[in-house]
C-alpha positions, 0 to 999 in steps of 0.5 A: 885328479888335478894337474900336478897329481898326473905325473906322481907315478900313481897307477890306475885304478882297475875301473880307471877309463885307463886301464884296459887289457884284455880277457883273452891276453889274459886267458891265454897266459894262464893256459899257456903257462899251465902247459908251462908247468907240464901239465896236458890243455889240449883236446881234454875236458878239464874243471874250471878249478884246473886252470885256477892256480894259473889264472891267479899267477895270470892275473898277477901278471896283468896285475888285475883283480880275477875276473869272474867265473863266467866272463872267465867261460865267456871269453874261453867261448869266444876264444873256440873252446868248448865251454859246459856250464854245469849245475851250480850245486856240483862245483864251485866253479861249474864250468868244464873246458874242453881246448882245441889243439889250435888254442892251445899251441896259440897258448903256448906261444902266447905265455912264451914270447910273454916270459920273455920280455 
């Protein structure tokens, strides 16, 4: 990229070094969106498939490419959710998650703040 092209308003690509996002924020948004639509999240085991709609809306809101299922699962683990890995032949998205009330509330609050912007 030449210096003359820097100010043309071209957005960086997903793999450009300037592009960064926090996967935990994307998942907070998705889990908050899920709850905002009236679905219960906290304290129940959910197949990852149940969050796909909310995840897709989060990817669109953050303007990023979808994350791999394994990356979603690992980020949820790091956030403190219980993640169970299933054999690949059981489900297309082979993870089940259980989110604590604390994580669910934090996610809903994050989503509401994000919507206000």
